[in-house]
C-alpha positions as CSV (number, residue, x, y, z in Angstrom):
1,M,0.0,0.0,0.0
2,A,1.4,3.4,-0.9
3,I,2.3,5.6,2.1
4,D,0.2,8.5,0.8
5,V,-2.9,6.2,0.7
6,L,-2.1,5.1,4.2
7,E,-1.8,8.7,5.3
8,L,-5.3,9.5,3.9
9,Q,-6.9,6.5,5.5
10,L,-5.3,7.3,8.9
11,A,-6.6,10.9,8.7
12,S,-10.1,9.7,7.9
13,A,-10.0,7.1,10.7
14,L,-8.8,9.8,13.2
15,Q,-11.7,12.0,12.2
16,R,-14.2,9.2,12.7
17,F,-12.6,8.4,16.0
18,A,-13.0,12.0,17.2
19,T,-16.6,12.0,16.2
20,L,-17.3,8.8,18.1
21,Q,-15.5,10.1,21.1
22,R,-17.6,13.3,21.2
23,R,-20.8,11.2,20.9
24,A,-19.8,8.8,23.7
25,G,-19.0,11.8,26.0
26,S,-22.3,13.5,25.4
27,E,-24.6,10.6,26.1
28,R,-24.8,9.6,29.8
29,D,-26.4,6.2,29.2
30,Q,-23.4,4.8,27.3
31,A,-21.6,2.1,29.2
32,K,-18.0,2.3,30.4
33,L,-17.2,-0.4,27.9
34,L,-17.8,1.9,25.0
35,E,-15.5,4.5,26.5
36,R,-12.8,1.9,27.2
37,S,-13.1,0.6,23.7
38,L,-12.7,4.1,22.3
39,Q,-9.6,4.6,24.4
40,E,-8.1,1.4,23.1
41,L,-9.0,2.3,19.6
42,G,-7.4,5.7,20.2
43,T,-4.2,4.0,21.4
44,A,-4.2,1.7,18.4
45,L,-4.7,4.6,16.0
46,E,-1.8,6.5,17.7
47,E,0.4,3.4,17.2
48,I,-0.5,3.3,13.6
49,R,0.2,7.0,13.2
50,V,3.7,6.5,14.8
51,A,4.3,3.5,12.5
52,Q,3.3,5.7,9.5
53,E,5.7,8.4,10.5
54,Q,8.5,5.8,10.8
55,L,7.6,4.5,7.4
56,I,7.7,8.0,5.9
57,E,11.1,8.6,7.6
58,S,12.4,5.2,6.3
59,R,11.2,6.0,2.8
60,S,12.9,9.3,2.9
61,R,16.2,7.8,4.0
62,L,15.9,5.1,1.4
63,E,15.2,7.6,-1.4
64,A,18.2,9.7,-0.2
65,S,20.4,6.5,-0.2
66,Q,19.2,5.6,-3.7
67,A,20.0,9.1,-5.0
68,D,23.4,8.9,-3.4
69,L,24.0,5.6,-5.0
70,A,22.9,6.9,-8.4
71,R,25.3,9.8,-8.1
72,E,28.2,7.5,-7.1
73,R,27.4,5.1,-9.9
74,E,27.4,8.0,-12.4
75,R,30.7,9.3,-11.0
76,Y,32.2,5.9,-11.3
77,W,31.1,5.5,-14.9
78,Q,32.4,9.0,-15.8
79,L,35.8,8.1,-14.3
80,F,35.9,4.7,-15.9
81,D,34.7,5.8,-19.3
82,E,37.0,8.8,-19.6
83,M,40.2,7.0,-18.6
84,P,42.7,7.2,-21.5
85,Q,43.7,3.5,-21.0
86,A,41.6,0.8,-22.4
87,Y,39.7,-0.9,-19.5
88,V,37.6,-3.9,-19.8
89,V,35.8,-6.0,-17.1
90,T,34.9,-9.6,-18.0
91,E,33.5,-12.7,-16.4
92,P,36.0,-15.5,-16.0
93,T,34.8,-16.9,-19.3
94,S,35.8,-13.7,-21.1
95,I,32.3,-12.3,-21.5
96,I,32.6,-8.5,-21.4
97,T,30.5,-6.8,-18.7
98,E,32.0,-3.3,-18.8
99,V,34.1,-1.5,-21.3
100,N,35.3,2.1,-21.5
101,K,35.6,4.4,-24.6
102,A,39.3,3.7,-25.0
103,A,38.8,0.0,-25.1
104,A,35.9,0.4,-27.6
105,Q,38.3,2.4,-29.9
106,L,40.9,-0.3,-29.5
107,F,38.4,-3.0,-30.5
108,N,36.9,-0.7,-33.1
109,V,33.4,-1.6,-31.8
110,S,30.8,0.5,-30.1
111,Q,30.7,0.1,-26.3
112,R,27.1,-1.0,-26.3
113,F,27.9,-3.8,-28.8
114,L,30.9,-5.1,-26.8
115,V,29.0,-5.7,-23.6
116,G,27.9,-9.3,-23.6
117,K,30.4,-10.4,-26.2
118,P,33.2,-12.8,-25.4
119,M,36.5,-11.0,-25.5
120,S,38.1,-14.2,-26.8
121,V,36.5,-13.7,-30.2
122,F,39.0,-10.8,-30.6
123,V,42.0,-13.0,-29.9
124,C,43.7,-14.0,-33.1
125,E,45.9,-16.9,-32.0
126,E,45.8,-19.7,-29.4
127,R,42.3,-18.8,-28.3
128,S,42.0,-22.0,-26.2
129,R,45.2,-21.2,-24.3
130,F,44.0,-17.6,-23.8
131,L,40.7,-19.0,-22.2
132,T,42.7,-21.4,-20.1
133,D,45.0,-18.7,-18.8
134,I,42.3,-16.3,-17.9
135,G,40.2,-19.0,-16.3
136,R,43.2,-19.9,-14.1
137,L,43.8,-16.2,-13.2
138,A,40.2,-15.9,-12.1
139,A,40.2,-19.1,-10.1
140,E,43.5,-18.3,-8.3
141,G,42.5,-14.7,-7.8
142,R,45.7,-13.3,-8.9
143,S,47.1,-10.7,-11.4
144,A,49.3,-11.2,-14.4
145,E,50.5,-9.6,-17.6
146,L,49.4,-11.3,-20.8
147,A,50.6,-10.6,-24.3
148,F,48.4,-11.7,-27.3
149,K,47.3,-10.6,-30.7
150,L,44.0,-8.8,-30.7
151,R,42.0,-8.4,-33.9
152,P,39.9,-5.3,-33.8
153,R,36.8,-5.3,-36.0
154,E,37.7,-4.5,-39.7
155,R,41.4,-3.7,-38.8
156,A,44.7,-5.5,-38.8
157,P,45.7,-7.5,-35.7
158,L,47.5,-5.7,-32.9
159,D,50.0,-7.0,-30.4
160,V,48.6,-6.0,-27.0
161,I,49.8,-6.3,-23.5
162,A,47.1,-6.7,-20.8
163,N,47.5,-6.3,-17.1
164,V,44.8,-8.6,-15.8
165,G,43.6,-8.8,-12.2
166,G,41.1,-11.4,-11.3
167,D,39.0,-13.3,-8.8
168,P,36.4,-16.0,-9.2
169,T,33.7,-13.4,-10.0
170,G,35.6,-11.7,-12.9
171,L,38.6,-10.1,-14.4
172,R,39.7,-6.5,-14.8
173,W,41.8,-5.7,-17.8
174,V,44.1,-2.7,-18.7
175,L,45.0,-3.1,-22.4
176,R,47.6,-1.3,-24.4
177,Q,49.2,-1.8,-27.7
178,R,52.7,-3.3,-27.5
179,T,55.4,-1.1,-28.9
180,T,58.2,-2.6,-31.0
181,L,60.7,-2.0,-28.2
182,E,58.8,-4.3,-25.7
183,P,59.7,-7.9,-25.6
184,E,57.1,-10.6,-26.1
185,H,56.0,-12.6,-23.1
């Protein structure tokens, strides 16, 4: 039930209660039972009013927390997306869950089309070894540097170096194109 509806119902019940209380006080032939019942009803309504106030306060705190979380999430995405390095977050199976603009440019694919795709489809050589290596990194929860050939969409393959940190829930990648001066791993 919506808090606003509860508030209206409570106000109406309190008005009806006040009317009944006035009537009970004006008629002398009413039994004490009626007065006691009305007192108990008044106590119950007051408890409901207090509960309603607590619900309203809780809802306000929840809405404030949700707004704070939304601002924090937006700030995280701005920082993540604007980083000059190519960042990718994947599941241990290489399914991309997050990707920033620099990574999308490296892959030559729009960010929204990369999410949900296996990163392994962009690996040119030894794809099964790549999947085994990243699965092991995730399972062991450790970091490593991997070198492999990446094939961006509609572009020539690139030699890349990836700093990969992982745990059983996923992998975090920082990718960069390998320069001719860097040795292969």
